[in-house]
Each structure stands twice: as structure tokens, then as C-alpha cells.
N, C-alpha and C positions, 0 to 999 in steps of 0.2 A: 547345720550338721551335713546337709547334702554337699554344700560347698567345700567343706573340710575333706570330703571324699575318703573318710576312714573306712575300715571293714566293718561297717554296721549291718544289721538286718533292718533294711529300709521299712519293711512293712511293720515290724514289731515297734520300731521308733515312731512311726507314723500313727500308731494306734494310741500312744500316749497324748497325742494332740486331739483326740476325739472329744467334742463338747457339744452344748446345745447348738452352737453355730456350724460346727464341722461334725457331720453326721457320721462319716465312714473314714476309715483310713486312706481310702482311694482319694477322697475330697481333700485330705490333708496333704497328700503327695502332689496332687494337682495345683494346690494352693501354693506349696512351696516352689514348686516350678514356675509359677506365675510371678512369684516374687523375685526369683533369680532372673527371669526373662526381663522383667522391668529393670533390674539393676544393670544388666548387660546393656540394654537399650539406652540408659542414661549415662553410660560410661564414656566420658568425652574422648578417651584415647580410642576406644573400640570405634566409635562413631567416626572419628577423623581417619582411621585406617580404612574402615569400610568405605567411606567417601571417597578415599584415594583409589580404592579398587574399582569403584564404579566409574571414576573419571577415566581411568586408563583401559579398562576391560569391558565395561557394561555395553551391551547391544540394545539398540531399539529394535523391537520385534512387533511386526505388525501381521495380522491374519484377517481373512474375510470373515465378517460377522453376518452380513446379509448380502448375499450375491444377487438376490433378486430385486434389490432396490433400483429404481430407475437410473439413479446416478452412478451405480456400481461399476459400470464400463470404465469410467474416468480414473478409477483407482485400481485397475487390474494389476498394475505393476507392483501393488503393494498388498495383494492377496496372500503371498507368503514372502515376506521380506525381512532381512536381518541386516543390520549395519552397526559398526562401531559408533557410539555417539560422539566420539571425539573426532570423527571424519565426515560425518554426515552433512551435506550442505543444507543451507537454510530452506531452499524451495522444497526439498523432500521432507524436512521436519514440518513444514506448514501444511504440505499435502496430506501427510499422515495424521496430523492433529485435526485437520478438517475432516477427513474421512471417519475418524474416531468420533468426533463431535456429531457427525450425521448419523452415526450408528452402523456405518457401512464396515469399518474396520474395528478390530480390537487391537490395542497396543500395550506394550509393557516395556520397561526399561530395566535390564538386569543383567549381571555378569553371571558366570557359571556358579550355581548355588553351592557346589562342592568346594569351589575355591574359597568363597567367603566363610563357608562352615569351618573348613580346615583351619583357617586362620584363626577364627574365634576360639575353637577348641583348643588350639595350641596355647591360647592365652588363659584358658580356665581349666582344662583337664589336666589333673597331676596324678591320676591313678588309673587302675583298671579293675573296677569293682561295681557293685550294684549302685552305690551313690554316684559314681561317675556316670554311670549309664543314665541315671535321672538328669544330671547336669547336661549331658548331651542332648536329651530330649528338650530340655528347657531352652538350649541354645537354638535348636531347630525351630521351636515355637516362637522364640524371640525374633528370629530372622524372618520367618514366614508372616508372622502376625504384626510385627512392630517395625524392625529395622528396614526389611525390604520395601514395604509400602511407604515408609517415610522417606527413604532415599529416592524411590521412584518419584515421588511428588516433588521432592527438592530438585531433582534433575530434569523433570518435565518442566518446571517453572524456569530453570536456569536456560534449557535448551530453547524454549519458547522466547525468552528474553534475547538470547543470542540470535536466534533466527529472525526475530523483529528488527534488531539493529542492523543485522546484514541485509535483510530485504529492504529496509528503509533507506539504506545507503544506495542501494541499486535503483530504487524508485526515484530517490532524488537525482541521481545522475541521469536517468531517463528523462526526468523532468527538465533538467538542465540542457540536455541535448536538444530537446524539443523547443524550449524557449529560445535557445541561441542558434536555432536553424537559421541559415542564411535567408534573409529576406529578399523577396524579389524587388522591392523598392516601390516607388510611386508609378504604378502602371494601371491602364484601364483594363479592368478584369470583368470576364463574364463567368460567374460562379454557378455551379449546378450542385444541388442536393438531390441525389439519385433516389428513385423509388420505383417499385414495380407497379403495383395496383393503382396507387395514387398518383402516379406520374412523377416526373422531374421538375422540381421547382428551380426556376433560372432567374438569375438577377444580374444586372450589369451595375458595377460601381466604378466611380471615377478614380483619378490618381490620388485623391484625398480620402478615399474609402467612402464617399458618400454615395447613397443608393440613387441610381438613375431611373431603373424601371424594373418590372418583374414580369414573368411569364410562366406558362406550364407547358411542358411537351410530354407526350406519351410515346415511348420508344421500346417499351419491354412488354413481353407477354402477349396475351390475345388482344389487349386493348390499344395496341401500338397504333400510331398514326405517323408513320416514318416521313412520308413526303411533307406532310404539314410540319412535322418537328424540323425537318432540314430547312424548310423555308423560314421558319421562326428563327433558328439559330443564325442563318445567313443574314436575315435583316437586321438582327441585334448586332452581329458583328460589324457590318458596314455602317449601320446607323450610329453606333456608339464607339466606333473605332477601336474595337477590342484588341489588346495586345497580348493577352494570355487567358488561357482557360484554367479554372480551379475546379476540380472535381472531388467531392467527398468520397473517401476511401471505404465507406461502409457498404451496406447492401446495395448491390447493383452498380458499385462504382466501376469495376472493370469493364462491364458491359457498356456502361454510359461512355467510358474512355474510348472503347473501340467504335462506338457509334460516331463521336465526334472526330476521331482520326479518319474515319472513312469519309468525311466531308472534304478532306484534302484542302483545308483553309491556310495552311502554312502558318499556323500560329501555335506556339508552344502550349502543350497541354501538361498540366500537373495534377497528380493525385495528392490530395490534402488530407492529413490526419484529422478526423472529424470528431474524435472522442470529446465529450463534453458539450458538443454544439447544442444538442437538445436541451441541456441544463442551462446554457446561456440563453437560449431561445425563451425560455419560461421565466428567466430571472427578472428581477426588478430593473437591473441595468438595461437589459434589452427592451423592456417595456418603456423605459425612459428614453431611450435612443429611438425606438420605432413604435410610438403609441398607436398609430393607425394601421399597423401591418400585423399579420398572424405570425405564429411561431415558425412556420415553414420558411417565411421570407427572411426572418431574423436568423435563422440557422443558416440559410445560403449565404446572406451577407457576411456572417461569421467566417464561413469557409473561404470566401474570397478575400476577406481581410487578413486571414491566418497566412495566406500566401504572400500578401504584401509586406506584412510586419508580424511575424508569430508572437514575438514577445509583447507587443502592444495590444494584441487581441486576446491572448491567452491569460494575461493577468486579470481579465474580467471574470474569470471562471474560478471557483474553488479548486485549487491544485488537485485535490483527491478526485475530482470529477473528470480529469483530463485522461485517466486511464494509464497510470504510469507502471503498472505491473499486475501480474496474474493473481497475486494473493494480498492485494493491498487492502482488502476488507477484513483480512484475518489477523493483521499486525495491530499493535497498540495504537488506537486511533489518535490519542492525544500526541504521542510521539511522532506520528506519521505527519499530523497536520503541522506540528512545530517544525519539523525538519523540511517539509516541502515549502512552508511559508519562508524560512531562512533561505532556501534555494532561490525563490523568486526574488526576494530582496536582493541577494547576492547578484543574480543575473541582471535586474535592472540597474543596480550601481556599478556593475562591471561595464556594461554597455554606455550608460549615461543617456540623457533624454534630451531632445530638442524642446526647450522652453515654450516655444511658440506652437508646438503641434501635439505635444503629449496630452493624453486625456487625463482626467481627474483620477481615473482608476490607475493608471501607470504612475502618475505623480506621487500617489499615496504610498508606494513602496520605496520612494527615495529616502535615504537616511535622514532622519529628523522631521520628515514630512508625514502626517497622517491623513486620515480621510478629510477632516475639516480644514486643514490648512491647504490640501490639494483643492478642494471646492473653492476656497477663497482665491487661490492662484488663478483658477480658471475664471472666476467672476471678474477678477481685476483685469485679466488679459482681455476678456470681452469688452471691458469698459475702455481700456486704452488703445486696443486694436492689436498691437504686437510689442513684445519686449524688445528694447534695443540695448539694454545694458542690464547685466544680472543685478546690480545694485537696486534696480526698480523693485526687486523682491522685498526689500525692506519696507515698501509702502504697502504691501499686502497685509491685511488684518491678521493679527496674531502670530505673524512671521517675524520674530525678533532676531537680534544679533546672533543668539546662540544657534538658532535654527538655520540661519543663513551660513554660518560657519560649517555646520554639519552638511548641508545639502548642496551649497552653490558649486563645489567641485564636481558633482555628477550632473549639472544642468549646463547645457551649452545653447548658445543662440547662433543659429546657422549663418545669418548675414548681418550680425550686429557688430558692435564695437568690441565686445568681451565675450 
């Protein structure tokens, strides 16, 4: 009767619905409005049109919820923030979502209420009387209680998905740039993992990346021993014929670079991205390579090897641990891993590998070759000395014709026949 919007006395008609379950005429009117609200909310045409309005006109709105939180300063740009959801970039979406998750920000997604209400009223209001007034109330209740929360949830999910995909593409490109950084090549390197209080761990590695010696110098803060450190570095440089310095770019990296530069040894100095070096240091791969050394030595060797051949060293680390972007822990972790793994495979196969020098960790990323076959290749290589022909791969256990066809094009022999 309300939806018909005839000139009825709403109160009198409502009284005819009083029963054991409906105690008053007010309850009858409220119940009727609830039914109307449900009907509007379930109307596919209305939902599609409101969704279209959200898509074009809705704003993401964030306000401060807890300014006293320790992490609040990071989000100060979003304390009073509004932007069209159709234009907001992925990094802002992820920042606001993280702030809301931490309880620092409140966020909502909505167009102008009056715009949506006017549209729905145009579809349902056909008169100007008491019944129509009740329908208008039902429309407002529908939007506030059902439609707006439903649309906000839908668009929040859609925005998160879009932000994830955009961010993951950026992270993948960052990883690609890192993996395909120009390698310094086979050089004798003195690598330093900088530290303040605990000193700087120093290692010397040869042209093949093999560890030659380790040492420790103190050049920072009150515990510095500058003269002793200078003597140590000079002795190592001359003793192991160092051709380049590799210095981790983390804590104390710049200060360590300045100290080495002050020695005027006329040897190139490189700051090397050390993200994930600590992850590698504690990994099973590192323990297998350097069982007799502690994690600080392993980390320094990794820094030096990254300078020699970034791709060969970084494939030993879970791509997510390399530090490919600011919000990498906020995006869909399954999609991130999948995309980063694809990127590593793409880079390895794009560059190709030297069959006689590639590690099993690198070989495992070649098309058609997994961990087991990679281990078999290395074991066979150790047995025969070196590969002289790629067809020798067919002698490797479990490497059949099909795997050979998939992988051979990405494997080269530096000084062989093929």
C-alpha cells in the first residue's frame, strides 16, 4: 500500500496490521519500510546503477582515528584525505588500507549521498503524500543500512585487488631491474658488511666467488680503531690482489664507503643492495655453502657475489625477501610470489647460463629443469669435470629428451664445441 503511494491515512491503515507479532501501528510502519528497503536493495537494476555511480563518482575518504599511535606520523598525509577511487594510485590505496588496519585511520568509500538518493527516488517516488514520505524514508534506510555498506565492501575489495595487481607489477619490474643489473664479472673482490657497534665484517673472494679469508674492522662510533682498520684493509688488498670493493648499502654503508675512499687505494668502490642478505645468511643454502662460518661471514660473501653476478646470487633468496617495494607485505602474497617467481624464471632464461659454472640454485630456474634435475646436473658435472657438449646433458639422470629440448637453448658452454 505504501509503494502504491495513494492518498491513504498511513497511521489508520497501519493499525489494521496490529497483531500478536506487531504490537503497535508504528511497528507496522517500520516493518513495511524494512520490506521496501530490502526490495530496493535486491533490485538488480538499482544495484547496477548505484554501482555505476560509485565507479565514476565515489571518493575514498580517510580521517585520523588515533593520532597518538606511535606509527601515526607515517600517515599524516591521510588524516584528512579525499580522492576519487577511479584515479587514486595503488600506493595510496595500500597506505590508507594499512593505516585503517592498524587503527590509525578511518576510511570510507562513497559518492555524495544526495546524488544516489535522488536517483533511487526518481525510480520509486510517484506521488507527494504521506505514503510517498514513508517510501522516501525507506529509501534512505536502504541506502544507509544496506546499499552503501554493500557497495563500499565491494569497491574496497575491487580497489585492493587493483592496487595489488598494480603494485605487484611494479615489484616485479623492480626485481627484474635488480636481477639484470650489470654484473662486474670475474674480479677479486673485498666485500664489507658494515656495522656500528659490532664492527664491519670483511671478506675476500676470488674470481669464482670462492671465499679466501675473513676479518673484522672497527671504524665507527667510540669503539673505532682506525689505524688498525687501515692496516688490515691495505694488507688484504695487496695480499689478495683486490680489484674492487663491495660495500653493503644498509646501516653504516655510506660511512664505510667514505672510510675506504679516504685510503686512496685507487680501486673502484661499489655500494651493493644488501636486502635479503641476512635471509640468505641463515638459509639452508648458506649453511650448505659455508658450514664452518657464521651468518656475518655468509652475508658479506653474498654482498661480494652480488657485485660479481647479481642474478646468480639473488636467485638463492626468496624473491619476497629481496625488498622489491614498500608495500610488498600488504598485497596478495600468493599472487606476489607467483609473479616474482615468474620474473626470476624469465630473467634466468633471458640471460642464459654457463653450463660449467652455474650453481644448482640458478639451474633450477631454467625452463624444464627443477631442483632435482639441477642437483643431478651439478653432480654429473663434478663427476666428468666440465661439459664440452650440451648433448652430454642427456647422460644426466632424469634429464630426458623433452627436458633437453626445453632447456638446451638457455644453456651455453663458454669454451666448448656447442
